[in-house]
N, C-alpha and C positions, 0 to 999 in steps of 0.2 A: 775448125775441121781440118784445114790444111796443115796446121801444126800437128794435130793428132795423126794425120796421114803420114807426115814425115817421120814420126816416132815409131811407126809400125811398118814392117815389111809384109806386104800383102801378096801372098802366093795365089795368083788368080789362075785357076785351072778351069778352063771352059771346055766342057765335054759336049760334043754335038752328036749324041747317040741316044737311041731309045732304051738302051739298057744301062742305062747308067745306074780305161777307166783310169792315169797318174794315181799312184797309190797314196792314200792319206795316212798320216801319222796319227791322226785323231780317231778315237773311237766314238766321238760324239756324232749324232746323226745330223747331217746337213739338210738344208732346204731341198737341194737336188736329190738327196737320198729319199726323202719323204715323197717327193713328186714321182720319182722313179718307181717306188713301191705302189703308189696310187695308180700309175699308168698300167701296171701289171694286172689290174682288176677287170679291164674290159677286153673284148675280143681283139680289136685292132691294137690296143695297148699291149696285150700279151704278145701279139705278133711283133710289135716294135721292140719289146724286151727281148724276144727271141732273135730278131735280126741283130741287135747290138751284141747279144751273147755269142752268136755264130761268128760275127766279125771279130770279136775278141778271141774266140777259140782259134780262128784262122791266124790272127796276129800272133798268139802264143805259140802256135805250131811253127811259126817262122822266127821265133826268138824276139818278138816285139812286145812292148808293154801293152797292157789292156787299156782301153779307152774308158775314161770316167764319164758317166752321164752328166750332161750340162744343160740345165734348164734354159739358159740364154740361147743355146744352139737349137733347142727344141722349138722355141718361139719362132726363130727364123725359118726352120724347116716347115713348121705348120703354116706360116704365112705363105711360103713359096708353094706348098701343095695346094692351098686354096686358090692361088693365082693360076696354077696350071689347070686345075679343074675348071675354073671360070673360062680359061682360054680354050679348053677342050683338047689340050695337047701337052706333051712333055717338052720342057725347054729349060735352058739355063739363062733365060732372059733375066737381065738385071743382076747377074751374078756379081759383077764388080761392086755395085752399090751394096748388095747384101753382105758380101765379104768384108767390105770396108766398115759397115755398121756393126757387124759381129766382132770384128777386130777391135774396134773402139770399145764396145761394151764389155768384151771379155778380156781386154788388154792382151790380145793375141797377136802373134807374129805371122802365122800362116793360117790360111783358111782354104778349105776345099769342100766339094760336095759330090755325092753320087746320087743319081736319080734312076728311077725305074718306073715302069707302068705295066699293069696287066699281069702281074704275077699273083699267085694265090697262096703261096707258102713262103715262110721265112727262108727255108732251105733253098727254094727255087731262085729267089732273088739273089741271095748270097752266092750261090753256085754260079749264076750268070755273071756276077761281078768278078768272081775269081777267074772265070774263063775269058774275060775281056781285059786285054793288057792295060788299057788306060784306067779302068775301074779298079783293077787289081793294084795298080801303082798307087792310087789314092788310098786304098785299104791298108797298104803297107807303108804309108807315109809316116813321117816323124811328127805324129800328133799325140796329144794327151787327152783330149776331150771330144765327145761326140754326142749326137742325139739323132734319132730318126723319127720322122712323123709319117704315118700311113693313113690315107683317107680314101674312101670310095666316092666316086662320082654318082650321079643319079642312076646310072645303069649298073652300078655295082663294080665297076672297074677300079682297081686299086692303084693309087699314085703313091710313090715312095720318094722322100727327100731325106738323105742323110748328110748332116753337116759334120765336118771335122775341123778341129783347130788345135793350135799349140800357142 
């Protein structure tokens, strides 16, 4: 683990706030492409797809590359959402460990995340991130891959975790 940590530069961006696609040369459908299409069939998954789409639209409007959906990032985002729901609060708890593990699994150099809670639309959460300097900086970062997981708690309040990496 220490050797792997030395091989990767981990960009740890810890954000303490409540508002918190790399082009492929192949035409073959990847496992991530299949999962991304499957995610688009449920309500929350449609919202997840919409958030990633809006983030990519924002990035394109600023001359940045689109982020490619990454299944490995989705797994980490899902796990963190479940943690926040269990805790009953939004937090970046254990980000260093999550970023390190994602970096090792994805062979990534940089990892970041944006979080949000209690938004009801994809537009609302992305607009809030754009209007927050620290979240906007993450959205504009030098990343190639991303995934967002959205899940409601028992009261129906939505929790958002978007992971970014390069």
